[in-house]
N, C-alpha and C positions, 0 to 999 in steps of 0.2 A: 708166343710173344705177340703183343699187339702191334698194330701199325704205328709208325711215327710220322712226324711232320716233315715238310719239305726242307731243303737246305736254306741257309740264310739268304735273305732278300727275296726268296720266292714267296714267303708270307711273313707278315709281321704281327707280333702280339698286339696285335692291334689294341547402426541399427541392430538389435540383438539377434534377429533371425539369421542374418548372414554370418554372425560370429558363431552361433551354435552350429550352423551348417559346416563352417570351416573347421571347427574343432572335431566334429564327427568325421570329416574327411581325413584329418590328420590321424585320428585314432584307428581308422580303417586301413592305414597303410601297412604293408607287410613289414616284418621286423627289420629286414635289411634296409628299409628306407628310413627307419627311425634312428634317432641317435642311440648308439649302443656303446658300451664300454669295451675295452680291449678283451676283457675276460669273457664277456658275453659273446663277442664275435668269434673268439678262439674256441669256446666250448661248442658253439654251433658247427664250426669247421671240423672239430674232432668227432662230433656225433655223426657228421656226414661221412667222413673218411672211414671211420670205424666199420660201418656196415657196407659201404660201397666197395671198398677194396677186398673185403672178405668175399663178398658176392662175386666179384670179378675173378678172384683166385679160384673159387669153387667152380664157377661156370667154365673157366678155361683150363682148369687143372694145370696151372702154370705159375711159376714165379717169374715175372717179367724183368726186364733190365732195370727198371727204376720203380715200378709201381709199389711194390711191397717194401723195399728197403728204405726209400725216402719216407714213406708213411710211418713205418715202425719207428724211425728216428724221430720224426715229428711228434708222434703220439707219446713216445717215451719222454721226450722233453716236456711235453704238456703235463704228463703225470708228475714229473719232478717239480713242476711249478704250481701244483695244487689243484689241477682241474679234475672235474668229476669223472672218474673212471667207472663209477657204478651206474652211470646213466645207461638205460636200456636203449640201444640203437634200433634202427629200422628193421634189422634182421632178427630181432628178438633176443640178442645177446648183449651183455654189457660191453662197454668200451674196453674194459680190462680183458674180458674173455676174447674179444676180437683181436686185441693186441697180442695176447698170448698165442692165439691161433696163428697169426701172421708170422710171429717170430719163430714158432715151432716149424712152420712150413718152410721158412728160409733155411733153417737148420737141416730139415729133412732132405732138401735138394742139394746140399753141399756134397761135393765129390770127395773121394778119399784123399786127394792131394791138397785139400783145403780150399779149392776154388769152386766157382759156379760157372756153368756154361749153358748156352742155348742150343737146343736141338743136337746136342752132342758135339758141336763143332764151332759155334759162332759166338762172338762177342764176349769172350772170357773176361777180358779186362773190365769192360763196362758192367757186366752183370755181377762180377765179383765185387767191384768197387761199391755198387749200391747195396749189395747184400751185407758186406762188411760194415758199411755205414749204418745200416739199420741195426745190426747186432751190437755195434759199439754203443749206440744210444740205449738199447735194451739192457745191455750189460751194466752200463753206468747208472741207469735211472730206475730200472724195473726189477730185474733178476739176473743173478750171475750164473744161472744154470747152463748157459751156453758159452761160458768163458773158454772152455777147451776148443770149441768150434771157432771162436774168435782168434785164439792163438794159432790154430792150424792155418787159418786164412792169412794171418800176419806172416807166418813162416813161408807160405807160398809166395806172398808179395815180395819178400826179401830177394827171391830168386830171379824176378823179372824186372826189377828196377833198372833203368838205363839212363845215365846222365841226370840222375836225381828225380826223374819223372817216371810215371806209368802212362804209357801212350794210349790214347783213346783208340778203340777198335770198332766203334759203332757211331758213325757220323749221323747224328740226329740233332737237328736244331729245334729248340734251344736246350732240350733236356740234358743231353750229354755231349754237348758240342765242345770239342777241344780237349787237350790233354791236361790243362790246368784243373778242370773239375774232377777228372778221373783221379789225378794225383791227390787232390784235397780229400776226397772220400777215403782213399786208402790210408792217407795220413791219419785221419780220424780213427780208423780201426787200429792202426799201429799204436797210436797214443794210448788207447784204452787197453789194448792187449799188453802193453808194457807194464800195466799194474798187476798182471797175472802170471808173470814169469820170474825166473830166478834173476839175481842181479846181473850176471854176465850176459844173459839173453836180453835183459832190459837195456843194457848198455849198447848192444848191437842194434836194437830197435831205435834207440835214440840217435845213433849215428846215421841210420837210414833216414830218420825224420830230419836231422840236420841237413843232410844232402838234399832232401826234397824241399826243405825251406829255402835253401840257397838257390835251387832251381826257380822257385817262385819269385824270390827277390830279384834274380837276374832277368826275369821276364816282365817286370812291372811295367816297362815302357814298350813292350812288344805288342804291336798292333796287328799281328797276323790273324786273319779271320778264318783260316782254313780249319776244317773239321778235326784234323789230327794234329794241328799245329800247337805251338807253345805260347801263342799270344793270349792276351786278356783285354781286348778292346771292349768287349761287351760287359754290360753292368753285371749280369749274372756270373760271368767269369771272375770279375773283380771280387764279388761276394764269395765265390768258392775259394779264391786265393786267401781271403781273410779266414775262412774256415780252416784251411790247411795251416796257415801261419799260427793261428791260435792253438791248434793241436800240437804243434812242434815246440811250444814253450817260448820263453823270451828270446832265446838264441844268443849267440856270442855278442857281448857288449850291447844287449837289448836290440839286436838287429831286427829280429822278427817283430818286436813291439813297435819299433820305428816304422817298419814297412806297413804294419797294420794301420798306424796313424796316418801314414801317407795315403793309403787307399781310402781311408775314411774321409779325408779331406777332399779327395777327388770326387767321391760320391756326393758329399754335401754340396759341392760346387758344380756338379754335372747338371746342366739344364735339360728340361724336357720341352717338347713342342707346346706352345701356347701358355707357358708358365705354369702348367699343371704340377703340383708338388710331388707326384710320383716320379718314377724313373722309366725311361724307355731303354731299349736294348743298347742304343748308342746315344751320344749326346745330341740333343735337339730333336730326337725322335719322339713320337707319341708314347706317353706313359702306358705301361701294361702291368698286369697283376703279377706275373711271374718275376719280372725284373724288379718291381717295387718290393715284393715280399722278400726277395733275395737280398736286396740292398738294406732293408730294415734289419734283417737278421745279421748281416755282416757288420752293420754299424753297432748293433748290440754287442757283438763279440769284441769290437774295438773299444767298448766302454763309453760310447756316446749315449747321451740321455735326452729324451724328448723335452725335459724341462729346460734344457739349455741349448737345444738345437731346434730352432723353429722349422727348418726344412724337414727334419725327421718327424717332428710332432704333426706337421701338416700332412706329411705323406701317410702317416698312420691313419689320420682321420679320413683322408681321401680313399685309402685302401678299404676301409670299413664300409664306405658308401657303395663299393663295387660288389659286395658280397651278395650272392643270390639268396632267394628265400629259403632254399634247402640247406644253406650253410656253406655252399661251395663257391669258388671263384671259377667261372666258366668262360670268361672272355679271352680272346687272343687265340693264337695258333697252338699253344702248348696243350697237351692233354690235361684235362681239368684237375686231376689229382695233384699234379706238380705245383701249379699256382696256388692251389688250396693248401698243400703241405707247407709251402714256404711262406704264405701269408700267415698260417697258423704258427709257424716257427717264429716269425718276426714278432707277431702280436703277443704270443705267450712269453716271449723274452721280456716283454714290458707288461706283465700281468700284475695282479694284486699282490701275490706272494712269491718271492724269489730271494735266495740268499747265495752269495758268492763268498767262498773262503779261499784264501791264498796265504802262502808263507811270505812274510815280509823280511827279506834277507835270505841268508843261507838256510837250506832245508836239510843239510847234513852237517853235523858237528862231531868232531873227533874228541874222544876221551883218552886218558892215559892208561897204560897197562901197569898192573901191579902197584897202583897207588894205594897206600894203606888206609886212607880215609874215603868217605863218600865223595862222589863227584856230581856236579850238576851241569846240565846244558840248558840254556834258555833259548827258546824259540819264540819269535814274534809272529803272530798271525793277524791278517786283516780279515775282518768280517764286514761284508757290505750288504745292506738291505737293498736289493735290486728290484724290489716290488714297488707298487703304488701305495701300499698301506704300511703304517707303522707295524712293527712286529717285535716280539720278544723271543729270543733264541736260548734254548737250553744247550749248554756246552758240555761236551764229554770228550774224554781222551782214552779210548780203548787201545790195548796193545801192550807191547813191551815184554822183556824177558822176566823170568822169575826173580824176585828180589828188587826189580826196578820199579819205580813209580813215576807217574806223570800227573801233575796237577795243573789246572788252569786257573788263571788269576781271578776269575769270577765265574760262578756257576751259571749265571744267566746274563743276557745282554739285551738291552732295549735300544732299538734304533728306529728313528723316524724314517719315512720313505726316502730312499736315495742316500741316506747317511751311511758312513762306515766308521768303524772304530778298531782299535787294536787290542788284542789280549796276549798275555804271555803264558806259554806252557813251560813249566819247569820240570825237566826230566832229572830224576835223582837216581844215580847208579850206586850199587854197593861197592865196598872196598875190594881191592885186589882183583881187578878185572883181568880176564884172560885176553890174549890177542884175538883178533879176527872175530869180534862180536858185532852183530848188527841188531839193534833194537829199534823197531819201528813203532811209531805212534800216529794215530789219526785224530785230528781235531774235528769233531762233528758239531755243526751248529744246526739244531733241529728247530724248525719253525713252530711257534705256539699257535699261530693263526691258521695254519693249514697243515694238519697232520700228514706226514709223508713227505713234506717239503724239507729238504736239508741240503747243506753244502758241506764239503769236507776238503781237507788238504793233509798231506802226510809229511812227517818229519822223521829224520833218522839220526840216532846217536850211535856211534860206532867206535871200536878200537881198531887200530891198524894191525895188519894191513887190510886193505880193501879186498873183497872177493876177487879171485883170479879169473882171467878170461882164457887161459890155456892150462892144460893139465890133463889129468885122468878123469874120465867120465864117472859119474856116480849115478845111483838109482835110489830114488826115494819112493817108499811104499807106505801109504797110510794104513795104520793098524786099526784105529778106532776113530770115530764110529764107522760102521760099514756103510757102503753106498746106499743111498736112499733111506738112511736111518732118520729118526725124528729127534730133534732137540727142542725142548720145551722152554720158552722164555720164563725166566724166574727159577728154573730148575737146572738146566744145562747138562753138561757131561764132560767126559775126559777126551781130549784130542791127543792122538799119538801117531808117531810115524817111525819107521826104521830107514836107515840110509846104509847102502852097501856100495863098495867099489870093487869090481871084479869078483863079486860074490863074497867079499870079506866085509863084515860089519864095520861101519864107521862109528866109533864110540867116542863119547865126550870125556872130559868137558872142554878139551882144548882143540877140538877139530870142527869148529863151525857151529852154526845156529840153524835150527829149523823153526821157521815162523809159520804160524797157522793163520790162515785167512778164511773168513766166512763172509760171503757177499762182498768180497773185495776189501774188507776191513781187517787189519791185523788185530787179532783178538788174544794172541798169546804167542810165546816163543819158549824154546828150551835149548840148553847146551848139553844135555845129558850129563848133569852133574854127578850122578851116581855111576856113570860108566857102564850101564847095562845095555847100551845100544838102543834104548827106547826113549825117544824124545817125546815128552808129554807136557800137556798144559791143561789145567782145569779151566773150563769156561762156563760162566753162568750169564746168559744175556739179561741185562738189566730190564726190569719191568717198566721203568719210567723213561728209558732212553732207547732201547732197541726196538726198531719199528719194522724191520725187514722180515717178512714171513714168507711161507711157501717154499718152493724149490729154489735153492740157492747154491752157488758154487762153494765148495769147501776144498781148500788145497793146502798142502804142506810144502813149503819152499825151503830147500836146503841152500844155504848161502855159498857153500864152498869155502875152502881155506888154503892159504899159501903155506907150504911146508919147506923147511930148509933143505937145500940139496944135500945129498943126492935123491931125497924123496921127491916124488912128483906132487904137484899141486892137485888138490881135489876140486873138481868143478862143481858148480851148483846144479841142482836138479829139482824136480818137483813131481808131485802126484796130485791128482784132483778127482773129485767125485761130487755127486749131488747130495746135499743134506736137505731135509724138510724141516723148516723152522715152524714149529707150532706156536700159536699165540699163548699167552698166559692162560692157564686152564680155568681160572676163576674169573667171574665177572668182576671187573674193577668197579670202584665206587661210582655211583651216579652223581654227577656234579652239574648243577644248573646255576647259572648266573642270572639274576634279575635283568630285565630288559632295558639297560640304559641306552640313551640315544647314541647313535654313532657320532653325532656332532652336536655341540652345545655351546652356549655362551656362558654357562655357569662354571665356576672353579671349585665349588663345594658340592659334594654329592653323597647321598646316602646309598651305599651299595649293599646288596644283599644277595643271598643265594641259598641253595639247599645241597647238603652232602649226605648221602645215605648209602649204606652197604648194599650190594646186590647179590652177595653170596651168603647162603644160610650159615649162620654161626659167626660171621665176620662182624666186627664193630669198627667204627671210625676211630682211629687212634690219633689222627692229626688232620687239621684243616687250617688253611691260612689263605688270606688274600695277599697278593703281591702286586704292588703298584709300580709300574715302570721299572721292573727288575730290582726294586729296592728290598729292604729287609722285610721278611714275612710278618704279616699281622696275624698272629696265631689266635684262633678263636675256638671256643668250645661249642659244638653244635647244640642247639636247643631243641624244642619240640619239633618233631618231623624233620630234624636235621637242619633247621634254620640257622644260618650264620649271617651276621650283618654288622656293618661298621660305617663310620663316617670318614670320608677321605677327602683330601685336597688334591686337586688336579693342577697340572702345569699347563700354561698356554701352549698350544700346539698339540701334537699327537700324544696320546696316553695309552698304555696297555694295562688292563685289569685282568689279573689271573686269579683263579680260585683252584687250589690243589687240595686233594684229599688222599690219605693213605689209610688202608684198612689193616686189620690184624693178620690177614693172609698175605700181606705184602703187595696187594694191588694198589696201584697209584693211577689216579686220573687227574689231569689238569685241563681246565678249560680257560679260554681267554676271550676277551672282547676288546676291540679297538674303539677308542673314544677320542675325538679331537676337540679341544677347546679353541674356539675361534670367536674372538670378541671384536674383530675388525671387519667392518662392512667392506664389500668388494669395491675396488676402484673402477669406476665406470666412466667411460668417455664416449660420447657419440661423435664418431669421426666424420660422418656425412649423413644427411645434408647439414651444412653449417647453419647455425641459428640465424633466422631472418632471411634465409634464402627464398627466392621466388621461383616457383616451379610451374612448368607448363604441361605436366602430365599427371594423371591421377594415380599412376603406379609409381611409387617412390621407393628407391633402393636406400635402405638404412643400414649403415655399417657401424658397429660398436666395438670398442676395445674394453676387455675386462682383465683385471688382475686380482687374484685371491689365492689363498693357500688351500682351500678346499674346493671340491666340485661346485660349479655354479650353474644355476638355471637362469637363462636369459630369455625374457619375454619382450617382444617388440610389438607395441600397439596391441597387447593382450593376446592376440591370436597366434603369433609366430613364436615358437618355443624352440630353444636349442640348449643342449647340455655341454658345458665345457668340462670335460673329465679331469683336465689338469689344473683347473682353477683359473687359468688365464688363456687368452687368445682373442680372436676376433670373430664376430658373428655378423652375417649379412642376411637381411630379410627384405623381401619385396612386399611393400605394404600398399594396399588399395585404399585411397583416400576419396570417399564418395562425395565430399562437400567442397564448396568453393570458399575462397577467402582465406583468412588467417586460421591455420589449423595447428594443433599441437600433436607431436609424436612422442609417445612415452616409451622409454626403455627401462625395464626393471631387472636388476641383477640380484638374485637371492642365493646366497651361499648355503652350504649344507647345514650350517648352524642356525640358519634363519635370519642372518643379518641381511638387510635389504638396502640397496642403493637405487634411487630413482633418478633418472635424468630425462628432461623434456627439451626438445627443440621446437621452436615455433617457425613454421614455414608459411609462405603465402602461396596458395594453390589456385591456379586459374588456367585450366586447359583450354578455355574458349578463346575466340578471336574477337577483337573489338568490332562494334557496329559503328559505322561512320556515315555521316551525312553532312551537307553544306547548307548555308542559308540561301543559296541560289540554286536554281534548277539547272539540270543539264541542258546546254544550248540556249540558255536565257540570253535575251538581247538587252543591251544597255546603250543609251545615247551618251552624248558628251558629258564629261564630268570635270569639275575643276582640277586642273593639273593632271587630268587623266588618272586620278587616284580612286581606287575601288576598295571599299571596306566590306569585309565579309566575315563569316564565322564558319568554323569546322566543328560539328557536333560529334561527340564521342560517347558511346554508351558501353560500359564495361565495369567489372568490379575492380580491376587493377589500375594502377597508375600507368599513364601512357605518355609517349612522346610523339608530337605531331611535326612532320616536316612537309613543306610544299615546294616542289621543284628543287629538292636538295638544299633548301635554304636552312636558316638557323632553326634548331629545334625549339619547340614550345612544349613545356611540360604541363600535364594535367594531373590532378590528384586522383587517388583511388575513388572509384565511383563514376569517373568520367566527367563531362562538362563541355564547355565550348571554348575553342581557341579563337581569339580575335586576331585577324590579319588584314593587311592592306597590300594591294598589288597595283603597280603602274601598268595600265592597259595600253595596248597598241591597237590601232584600227584593224578590224577583222576578227579572226578566231583567236582567243586567248585560252591556252590549255593549262589546267591546274592538275599536276600529279601529286596526289595527297597520300602520304604513307603514315600510318599510325601503328606504332610498335608498343606492345604491352611490356610491362616489367618482367613478365615470364617468357618473353621472346616471341610471342605470337604477333603476327603482322597482318594488317588489312591495308590494301591499296585501293584507292578510289581515284578515278579520272573524271574531271569535270571540265566542260568546255563552255566559254562565255563569248558571245559575239558583241563586239564593241563597234557601234555605228556613229561616225562623226561626219558623214557625207549626206547632203540634202538630195531630194529627188531630182531627176534630170528629165527634161521634156524633149521630145523629138516631134517637131511640127510636120504633120503629114499633109495638111492642106489649110490654106493655100501654101504652096511651096514657098519657102523663104526666098524673098527677093522678087517674087512673081507680081504681076499686075492684075488686080481684080476690080470688079465694079458691082454695084447693086448689093443685094443682101447675100451675104456669104456665111457658110458654116465652117467655123474653125475646128479642125480635128487634130488632136495630138496624142501621142503615146507618152505616158509619164511612168518612169521606173525609179525604184530605190534599191540600193544594194542589199539591205537586210530587212528594213521595216516596210510597212505598208504606207501608201500615200493617203494621208488623212483628209487633206483639203487641197482643192485646186481652184484658184480664181484667175480669170483672164480679163485683161483690160487692153484698151488701145491707147496708145500714147500716154500711158500711166493714169488713165482716167476711165470713168464709166466701167468699173470692174463688175463682172458678173461671175456667178459660180459655174464652174465646169460641170458637165453632166457625164457621169461614167456610163459608158455604153456596155452592152453585153459582150462585145468583142474586146473589151479592156481598154478602149480608147476613150478620151475625154473630148467633149464637144461643147461649142457655144456659138450662138448666131450674132452677127454684127451687120448693120446697114451702113455700107460704105458711102451712101449718098449723104450721110451726115458729115462726111469728111471732104475736105478740099482735095482736089486732085494733087497727087504728088506722093512723096515717101512718108510712110508711117511705121509705127511699131506695134506688134502684138506682144503683150507682157503676160507671162505665166507666173502667178503667185502660188508657191508650192511649200508644203511642210509634210514631214513624215510622222510616224507614230512615236518616235523617241525625241522629237523636238528639233530636228534639223529643218531649216527653212531657207528659201532662196527666191529670187526673181530672175527669171530668164526671159530675154527679149529677142524677138525675131523681126526683121524689117520686111515690109511689103509695099507695093505701089497701088495707088487708087487712080482710076481713070474713068470718071463718069461723064 
């Protein structure tokens, strides 16, 4: 046994050249990174699991608790949905060979009591539950050769159920955490084994299933997280509960169906961290692959569809992006085969071809005893196309007692993807029926698009009383064919059995029914009308409808009969063995249909093909085209087997079938799917909005598409996405290398070639404006009228801009830039201008400019003579003259306002001039300084002095 992961919370699943280069990079991506369909992703997962698990099994010589059982179940389901089992996996064997090997190894390891155990003592419940789970899928979808092993396991399970559950005995998170998952797996095995036992035992199985389903319903709101507990707080536990409820059937008053829908709603509304569409183990946890694959499969079982559930659709797409290049899902704490298995289960459930058949109403109807005329029972069946492609189904109803017949209301049924329809099966019984008859019929809907894909459901017509559950035991022994005999399709043989009770033969015709099953299908029954004690039925597998070949389970099931007291009732019993079903021994006709397009805009089409015999001596006796399940267009083959005709197609999906029958009884039918789509996709660019201005060259473009066929979405030519469902949203990040007005093109092309283009125009400018002013930083100005200063702000940019100065009113400039004219009221000293220019794309440039405003004239300081002093003779007048901002341009000095002369600027920065005071009378005089600065401020400043000559 391999090692397992830690307990919960210890770990959690946790220009042309650039266009050419971009396309090359896209094409070089691994397949897992490219858009892929559900079918492609599932096939890759099957191919991986097929070889990997066989290799592990051989290397370890062990059937682990979960590795084989879960994978066998997943691969068996994939086979039933039309996946390629002939693909040669990495170990050199086909997928089918690997699947058969794993199923056989599970059977080999089964103990005599019907269970499986690890190392002779450990984990019996867990290992048995997974092994039974795998055999149930194999028995239902691949081969019934291990039906007896499945029944033995079911009988063991009956003995250990407690309180409706089977308790987990291997605490491993998340693979087999909790008793809910253990219970669900064993319920799956019991439900399948119920098809392989006598009516009384089947009733016991159903009672156990009902008890288990009640246990699940009672724990829907149980949040116990313990390893052996009964809670289902985790996403994967909810999904397992859905598996169990589905296996148990609708339940009393549809209780199980109601619980399934309740769990589905919880999953749809359970958020994950960051809004990721997948699921985490708990609400608001990070999405992981195991939980997401489990949830998708559970929602499939609950009947939810991606077309109507956006959460489910988006989760499927998210999960596909997580697939590794080798086809596995390896992220998270779970061993990678489990997330891969459940991802494959979920995706295969929504693959191209799948059909579900169910009885609509009662599946059992009672007929009268000893009625002189014939009697009829009418059963209604639902057939649903659960795949992504339209399909045509061939309907057949094998089974029944001798003299009974069953007819279906139509031999073929055409269904578009996701659609369902009802058909009626009429069972006609002969007159004078005996008591205690059970006549079983199975409606089989076989896919024309994927051979091997089919769905079935069983109905029973009976006369009272029903088979007893108490009485004397009987023994049924098959007489013919012998074990491992071969039955050839188209030829058949005689099926027979004897029934004894206490060594005494049970003879007919009034002592019950023996029904013969091959591959789980009732193919005949007998009441021993002649009373010789040999119950017989002739069976010829139909060439055109029987598809199950190889080793299959063959069993004779005696129904049992109630007898009037004092006679004891005879209980049901069965015998089983393996038959080898050989294919039709002759090559059936070769049928080829010309290569019509899968999608087209045309409603008229010339269709042609070839039908030729492949067996020497055979001739084609019948050839016909069938359009959408309608009446055959019978044609006579021409030269080389050519057949052709003109057909009219309907809008939407169409199925074209060509069938041929040769003189040896060989039948071959081929079909092609063709969808007429004359409506272009509805395309809306959600973002960016037309006319938006953007400040980054990397633009996120989100588009919404609606169409009925798969759509290819191209964003700006280089970014390509495929919407497999025909609708959804696409997001691409587009690099826009140019500036200014730019167009973004989104093109949606549906599979029929209808095209819708949408363009949004955006203004792109990732740059910032260049800003300058008409005055320089620190520029000096002198007095102005009213202190008003007019100036301009120059803006260079490709975008429209808004200019604000010191938070004032905005001034708008058009695209391309320009000059904003402004006026400011200056104050003496430093005036600061905070200029902000904002582009329409949100880019901002801030510029600070300072302007000095000088309204003050120069000031003189008289150094000599000192003001008020007395002088005589010739004197030198010296003064220091200063200005607050500007330079002193001119200085004139006079005495008593006359005889002005120019001041001389000295090296030390002082101004001087000479005066002869002898020209003056003694007494008080003035020295007058005539001054102006560089910006036009001027003044006269006078100082007094005394003359004494």
